[in-house]
C-alpha positions, 0 to 999 in steps of 0.5 A: 571642857563640856560634860560630854568631854568629862564623861568620855575622859572618865570612861576612857580612863576606866576602859569602859567607853563603848559605842552605845555610851557615845551614841546615848550621850549624843542623843542627849546633846543638842545636835543641830537639825540637818547635821549628820553625826557619826563616830569614827575611831572613837571621835565624834564628827558632825557635818551639815547636809548640803543640797548637792550632798543630798542630791547625790545620795538620792540619785544613788538610792533611786538607781539602787532601787531598780535592784534593791527593795526599799527596806534594803537601802539605808541612809544615815542609819547606824552600823557598827564596823570593825576597829576602835569605836566605829559607829558609822551613819553611811550616806548610802548602804545596800544590804544583802537579801538575807540581812538580819538585825542583831539582838540590839535591833541594829543592822550588821556590817556582815550584811552590807553589800554596798556603801557610798560616801559623799565627801564633805570638806570637813570629814573627807579624810575619814572617808578616804582613810579610817572608814575605807579601812573599816569597810575593807576589814568588814569585807564590804564588797563595794565602796564608792566615794563620790567627791562633788568638789572634784567632780570625781568618783572612786570605786573600791572593790576586792577587799582582803586583809583590811585593804581594797585591792582594786580601785577605779576613778573617773569623773562625773558623767562616766558610768560606774560599772558595778555589773561585775560585783554583787550589786550587779548594775550600772550607776549613772553620774550625769546628774551628780551636782558639783560643789 
């Protein structure tokens, strides 16, 4: 058991554990370069960034930039979401025009218009499960999951009562039509690499 495990166990037993504490401890840990770190349901996940993963993220960001200014498109930036200790560093986030940071200097989930997660094998269950639920609870209008292992994308819209009520899935090469959503554009997937 590590010092971090001891501190988490002590904090959990005294009901003091917060996202800020967990992230503060993470900042003191020797996280390997090139790893993404986030907290899902109070559990810390680290996953390496692969070339194909980054290429898809960059492809999405570049296409979003046709509508969103640079300062409204984020990648791997902490945003806290509803649920038990959910501090996500999403692959791609697009913020509303009037988005404001909170008093701690963090973006707020209520201002998120679009989220895209690119699947990593070790953390895929989070993207399809607890993160999808947290985004729906936060009323994120558009949630996109891109899976380079199956060469498919899954679009979730119409959040209500902690669930997405519309889902569309197609393969790479098929356009992602977001024109009927707040995003208001179409994403091309022809150049998404496969793993």
